[in-house]
C-alpha positions as CSV (number, residue, x, y, z in Angstrom):
1,M,-7.9,29.3,-18.5
2,S,-4.8,28.5,-20.6
3,D,-4.8,25.5,-23.0
4,L,-2.4,23.8,-20.6
5,D,-4.6,24.4,-17.6
6,A,-7.6,23.0,-19.4
7,F,-5.7,19.9,-20.6
8,R,-4.3,19.4,-17.1
9,R,-7.9,19.4,-15.8
10,D,-9.0,16.9,-18.4
11,W,-6.0,14.6,-17.5
12,L,-6.8,14.6,-13.8
13,R,-10.5,13.9,-14.5
14,H,-9.4,11.0,-16.7
15,L,-7.2,9.6,-14.0
16,S,-10.0,9.9,-11.5
17,A,-13.0,8.6,-13.5
18,E,-11.4,6.1,-15.9
19,R,-8.1,5.0,-14.3
20,R,-9.7,5.2,-10.8
21,L,-6.5,6.4,-9.1
22,S,-6.8,7.0,-5.4
23,P,-7.4,10.5,-4.1
24,K,-4.0,10.6,-2.6
25,T,-2.3,9.6,-5.8
26,L,-4.3,12.2,-7.7
27,E,-3.3,14.9,-5.2
28,A,0.4,13.9,-5.5
29,Y,0.2,13.9,-9.4
30,A,-1.4,17.3,-9.4
31,R,1.2,18.6,-7.0
32,D,4.0,17.1,-9.1
33,F,2.7,18.7,-12.3
34,S,2.4,22.1,-10.6
35,Q,6.1,21.8,-9.6
36,F,7.0,20.9,-13.1
37,T,5.2,23.9,-14.6
38,A,6.8,26.2,-12.0
39,F,10.2,24.9,-13.1
40,L,9.3,25.4,-16.8
41,T,8.3,29.0,-16.1
42,E,11.8,29.7,-14.9
43,H,13.5,27.3,-17.4
44,L,11.7,28.7,-20.5
45,G,11.4,32.3,-19.3
46,G,7.7,32.4,-19.0
47,P,4.5,30.4,-18.2
48,P,4.5,27.3,-20.5
49,A,1.8,26.5,-23.0
50,L,0.8,23.1,-24.2
51,S,2.9,23.6,-27.3
52,D,6.0,24.3,-25.1
53,I,5.6,20.9,-23.4
54,A,5.2,19.3,-26.8
55,A,8.5,20.7,-27.8
56,L,10.4,19.5,-24.7
57,K,13.5,17.2,-25.1
58,P,14.8,14.7,-22.6
59,V,17.5,17.2,-21.6
60,D,14.7,19.5,-20.3
61,L,13.2,16.7,-18.3
62,R,16.6,15.8,-16.8
63,A,17.1,19.4,-15.9
64,F,13.8,19.3,-13.9
65,L,14.8,16.1,-12.1
66,G,18.2,17.5,-11.4
67,R,16.6,20.6,-9.8
68,R,14.3,18.5,-7.7
69,R,17.3,16.4,-6.5
70,R,19.1,19.6,-5.5
71,D,16.1,20.6,-3.6
72,G,16.6,17.4,-1.5
73,V,13.9,15.2,-3.1
74,G,14.6,11.5,-2.8
75,N,14.7,8.8,-5.5
76,R,11.2,7.4,-4.8
77,T,9.6,10.9,-5.1
78,L,11.5,11.6,-8.3
79,M,10.3,8.3,-9.8
80,R,6.7,9.2,-8.9
81,Q,7.1,12.7,-10.4
82,L,8.4,11.2,-13.6
83,A,5.5,8.7,-13.6
84,A,3.1,11.6,-13.3
85,L,4.7,13.4,-16.2
86,R,4.7,10.3,-18.4
87,S,1.0,9.8,-17.6
88,F,0.3,13.3,-18.7
89,A,2.3,12.8,-21.9
90,R,0.6,9.5,-22.8
91,F,-2.8,11.2,-22.3
92,G,-1.7,14.0,-24.6
93,E,-0.4,11.6,-27.2
94,R,-3.7,9.6,-27.2
95,N,-5.6,12.9,-27.7
96,G,-3.2,14.1,-30.5
97,K,-2.0,17.1,-28.4
98,L,1.7,16.2,-27.8
99,P,4.2,13.5,-28.3
100,A,5.3,11.2,-25.4
101,A,8.7,10.2,-26.8
102,A,10.8,12.6,-24.7
103,F,9.0,11.5,-21.5
104,S,9.4,7.8,-22.3
105,A,13.1,8.3,-23.2
106,T,13.9,10.0,-19.9
107,R,15.4,7.6,-17.4
108,G,14.6,7.9,-13.8
109,P,16.9,7.2,-10.8
110,R,17.5,3.7,-9.8
111,L,15.8,2.5,-6.6
112,P,17.5,0.1,-4.2
113,K,15.7,-3.2,-4.1
114,S,14.5,-3.7,-0.6
115,L,12.7,-6.8,0.5
116,P,9.6,-6.6,2.9
117,R,10.4,-7.9,6.4
118,P,7.8,-10.4,7.5
119,L,7.4,-11.6,11.0
120,E,8.1,-15.1,12.2
121,P,4.8,-17.1,12.4
122,A,4.8,-17.2,16.2
123,A,5.3,-13.4,16.4
124,A,2.6,-12.8,13.8
125,R,0.1,-15.0,15.8
126,A,1.0,-13.1,19.0
127,V,0.4,-9.7,17.4
128,T,-3.1,-10.7,16.4
129,Q,-4.2,-12.0,19.8
130,A,-6.0,-9.8,22.3
131,D,-4.4,-11.7,25.2
132,S,-1.0,-10.2,24.2
133,R,-2.2,-6.8,25.4
134,A,-4.0,-8.1,28.5
135,G,-1.9,-5.9,30.9
136,E,-2.9,-2.7,29.2
137,E,-5.4,-0.3,30.8
138,R,-7.7,-0.3,27.7
139,P,-11.3,-1.4,27.5
140,D,-11.7,-5.0,26.5
141,W,-13.7,-4.1,23.4
142,I,-10.8,-2.0,22.1
143,L,-8.4,-4.8,22.6
144,A,-10.8,-7.2,20.8
145,R,-11.3,-4.6,18.0
146,D,-7.5,-4.3,17.4
147,A,-7.0,-8.0,17.5
148,A,-9.8,-8.5,14.9
149,V,-8.3,-5.8,12.6
150,L,-4.8,-7.3,12.9
151,G,-6.2,-10.7,12.4
152,L,-7.6,-9.6,9.0
153,L,-4.2,-8.2,8.0
154,Y,-2.4,-11.4,8.7
155,G,-5.2,-13.9,8.1
156,S,-6.5,-12.5,4.8
157,G,-3.6,-10.3,3.6
158,L,-5.6,-7.1,3.7
159,R,-4.1,-3.6,3.6
160,I,-5.0,-1.6,6.7
161,S,-7.1,0.7,4.6
162,E,-9.0,-2.2,3.2
163,A,-9.8,-3.6,6.7
164,L,-11.0,-0.3,8.0
165,S,-13.2,0.4,4.9
166,L,-15.3,-2.8,5.7
167,S,-18.9,-2.1,6.6
168,R,-20.8,-3.7,9.5
169,A,-22.9,-5.6,6.9
170,Q,-19.7,-7.3,5.6
171,A,-18.7,-8.9,8.9
172,P,-18.4,-12.6,8.3
173,Q,-20.8,-14.7,10.3
174,S,-19.3,-18.2,10.1
175,A,-16.1,-20.1,9.0
176,G,-15.6,-20.6,5.3
177,E,-17.1,-17.2,4.3
178,T,-15.2,-14.8,2.1
179,L,-15.0,-11.0,2.1
180,T,-15.3,-8.8,-1.0
181,V,-12.6,-6.2,-0.7
182,I,-12.1,-3.1,-2.8
183,G,-8.4,-2.5,-3.1
184,K,-6.1,-0.1,-5.0
185,G,-7.6,1.4,-8.1
186,S,-11.1,0.3,-7.0
187,K,-10.3,-3.3,-8.0
188,T,-12.5,-5.9,-6.3
189,R,-11.2,-9.2,-5.0
190,M,-12.5,-12.1,-2.8
191,V,-10.5,-13.2,0.2
192,P,-11.1,-16.0,2.6
193,V,-11.6,-15.4,6.3
194,L,-10.0,-17.9,8.8
195,P,-12.3,-19.3,11.6
196,V,-10.0,-17.7,14.2
197,V,-10.6,-14.3,12.6
198,V,-14.4,-14.9,12.4
199,T,-14.2,-15.6,16.1
200,A,-12.2,-12.5,16.8
201,I,-14.6,-10.3,14.9
202,A,-17.6,-11.9,16.7
203,D,-15.8,-11.2,20.1
204,Y,-15.3,-7.6,19.1
205,L,-19.0,-7.1,18.0
206,K,-20.2,-8.7,21.2
207,L,-18.2,-6.3,23.4
208,C,-18.5,-3.1,21.2
209,P,-20.6,-0.5,23.1
210,W,-21.6,1.4,20.0
211,R,-24.5,0.8,17.7
212,L,-23.1,-0.2,14.3
213,P,-25.6,0.4,11.4
214,P,-25.2,-2.1,8.5
215,E,-23.8,0.5,6.1
216,G,-21.6,2.1,8.7
217,P,-18.0,1.1,9.4
218,L,-17.4,-2.3,11.0
219,F,-14.5,-1.0,13.1
220,V,-15.0,2.2,15.1
221,G,-12.9,4.4,17.3
222,A,-13.3,5.0,21.0
223,K,-16.0,7.6,20.4
224,G,-17.9,5.5,17.9
225,G,-16.6,7.3,14.8
226,P,-14.5,5.7,11.9
227,L,-11.3,4.1,13.2
228,S,-8.1,5.8,12.2
229,P,-5.2,3.7,10.8
230,R,-2.9,5.5,13.2
231,I,-4.7,3.9,16.2
232,I,-3.8,0.4,14.8
233,Q,-0.2,1.5,14.1
234,L,0.1,2.7,17.7
235,A,-1.3,-0.6,19.0
236,V,1.4,-2.5,17.0
237,E,4.1,-0.1,18.3
238,G,3.0,-1.1,21.9
239,L,3.1,-4.7,21.0
240,R,6.7,-4.3,19.6
241,G,7.8,-3.4,23.1
242,A,5.8,-6.0,24.9
243,L,6.8,-8.9,22.6
244,G,10.4,-7.7,21.9
245,L,9.8,-7.3,18.1
246,P,11.9,-5.3,15.7
247,S,10.9,-1.8,14.4
248,S,10.0,-3.5,11.1
249,A,7.0,-5.1,12.8
250,T,4.2,-2.9,11.5
251,P,0.6,-3.5,10.5
252,H,1.7,-3.7,6.8
253,A,4.3,-6.3,7.9
254,L,1.4,-8.6,8.7
255,R,0.3,-8.5,5.1
256,H,3.9,-9.4,4.0
257,S,3.9,-12.2,6.6
258,F,0.6,-13.5,5.1
259,A,2.2,-13.8,1.7
260,T,5.6,-15.1,2.9
261,H,4.1,-17.8,5.1
262,L,1.7,-19.0,2.5
263,L,4.5,-19.3,0.0
264,G,6.8,-21.1,2.5
265,R,4.1,-23.7,3.0
266,G,3.7,-24.4,-0.7
267,G,1.1,-21.8,-1.7
268,D,0.7,-21.1,-5.4
269,L,2.2,-17.8,-6.5
270,R,-0.7,-17.0,-8.8
271,A,-3.2,-17.7,-6.1
272,I,-1.2,-15.4,-3.7
273,Q,-1.2,-12.7,-6.3
274,E,-5.0,-12.9,-6.5
275,L,-5.3,-12.9,-2.7
276,L,-3.1,-9.8,-2.3
277,G,-4.8,-8.0,-5.2
278,H,-1.5,-7.4,-7.1
279,A,-2.1,-6.3,-10.7
280,S,1.3,-7.8,-11.8
281,L,2.8,-11.1,-10.9
282,S,6.2,-9.4,-10.7
283,T,5.0,-7.5,-7.6
284,T,4.1,-10.8,-5.9
285,Q,7.4,-12.5,-7.0
286,I,9.3,-10.4,-4.5
287,Y,8.1,-13.0,-1.9
288,T,10.0,-15.7,-3.7
289,R,13.2,-13.8,-3.1
290,I,12.3,-13.5,0.6
291,D,11.7,-17.2,0.8
292,S,15.0,-18.0,-1.0
293,T,16.8,-15.6,1.4
294,R,15.4,-17.3,4.4
295,L,16.1,-20.8,3.0
296,M,19.7,-20.0,2.4
297,A,20.1,-18.4,5.8
298,A,18.7,-21.6,7.4
299,Y,21.1,-23.7,5.1
300,D,24.1,-21.6,6.1
301,A,23.2,-21.9,9.8
302,A,22.5,-25.6,9.9
303,H,24.5,-27.5,7.3
304,P,27.8,-29.0,8.7
305,R,29.8,-27.9,5.7
306,A,28.2,-24.4,5.2
307,R,31.1,-22.8,7.2
308,G,33.8,-24.9,5.7
309,V,33.9,-27.4,8.5
């Protein structure tokens, strides 16, 4: 094993054990670094060693990003790849193996600032109600299950992965209870559960035909195994047609709706940050821009002088 391969292994182990990055992020970072070393093999005329990476200049990194762009890679992927390389360089600098200056000095592509698209309150409520799918030829327990999952996304601001990772033992029993959720980076947070969501979960449990052991998943698929996120995505796709909702109506849009509707009713931004599990307040502040946009749209539509009248 070369010194670079050994150090790459130590870096990935650090990201997993100490930084607690998700398996998917680790997989992406490992793939990004493999693509980088493949580029360097061609760029430098041979397989790179750790000393070769230590000697790289920003121009070399820009050449890598340029090659990836010519291969058809988009800006978001380029930004992630640059983030992976910067992480490797910072790990190397902390261990005295290589400087990180060239990686820090390399600018990535600019990303367009896109705002999340929340649902209107009435639409969000309809999506989370089992009655909205009453005409479907699906067992009642599955309709109740999907309503309970979607209720957690909108009522507690959960990510779909967080809702589906809940165990049977975590099911709330009464109004006023909270859930302990493990989010990104294995960070734990407490979220409240609305009475209507407690009722939806109880309805699902009453109808579910499968035995649910305490440490097993709370939400199961049609055959009793763990529920796939794709099943919930398909359920929302069906509701889009039934309720006349736009294509932006997705399970994750319910989480956006949770934050936007709280902010619109005077919710504290710091409290919303905690409820969403955002590490940085700047991530949560995007919802202030959504609220301002909606406010100005209402102003332009309603004020008698907004159109120069």
